[in-house]
N, C-alpha and C positions, 0 to 999 in steps of 0.2 A: 505494500499498499505506500502509497508515493506522497505527500507529509499535506499535496492537495487537494487530495483529496478527501483529509478531515474534515470533518464537520463537526459543530457545536449543537446536537440535538436540541439543547433548551428545555429540553427536560427533567432536568438531573434529581430524582428525590432519595434514593435510595443509593447510587451510584452513580459512577460517570461514565458514560463511555467511551472521553480523550484520555477520560486519564486510564484506564485499564489498560486505554491502548499507549499511555505513555510507557506501563510498564509493560508494557507483555517489555515492547522496543530495549526498557532497558533491560530486564529479562534476558531479552540477547543479547547485547553486550556483554553484559555481564562472561556471558558462554565460548561469544569470542577473546575476549579479553585472555578470558583460564584458559584457552587453546594455547592463544599465543604465547604465552607466559609460560605453556607447557612445553612450549618446544624451540623458544629461546636459551639459548646457554649462557649470553651471556651479563653475567651478575648485577649492571645495573642497567641496562634495559629491562632484567628483571624483574626488578626491584618497582622500577616504571611504572611498569604495565601490574603488574599486582596491588600500587597503590592506583589504578585505575578503576581495578577488579573490587577495590573497597568503596571507591566513590562511588561507585554505579550502586554495591549493594547498598550504600546508605541511599542514593534514591530512590532505589528500590522497598524500604522501609516505611518511608519521607511519602509516597503516593501510597501506601499500603495502609499508616496512619489517618491519612487525608480520608481514604477509603471508606477508614473504619469510623470517621467522624462522619459522611454525609451519611455514611449509612444510619445511625446511631437517632443522627439529628430528622432521620423520617423518620424515626418510628420512633421518637418521641412528639412530634408533629400530627405523625398517625396517631397516635393516643390521645392528643388533645381532640382532631379530628372527632373519637371515638364517643368522646365527653360528653360531645351535644349533637349527637348524633339521635334522632328523638323517636326512632324507630325502638333502640335498645330502654326506652324507658318504661 
């Protein structure tokens, strides 16, 4: 998928399609850099690539955290909406 093909659905409630795509791409980059590090036998370059792996892995965790926040917020809003549901009385 090309960056120009990405579109925001503007309907994020419990999740975000763009963040899910960003996480997928970050995971791909982590795997790529891990393969590069495994193939590299020059210590300076290998350490540099390992740092890239750590940075990308950190980005994945940040994205997961934001997705979890979105889901929690959506669930809270669902709870508030359900408390005003006249059918539930």
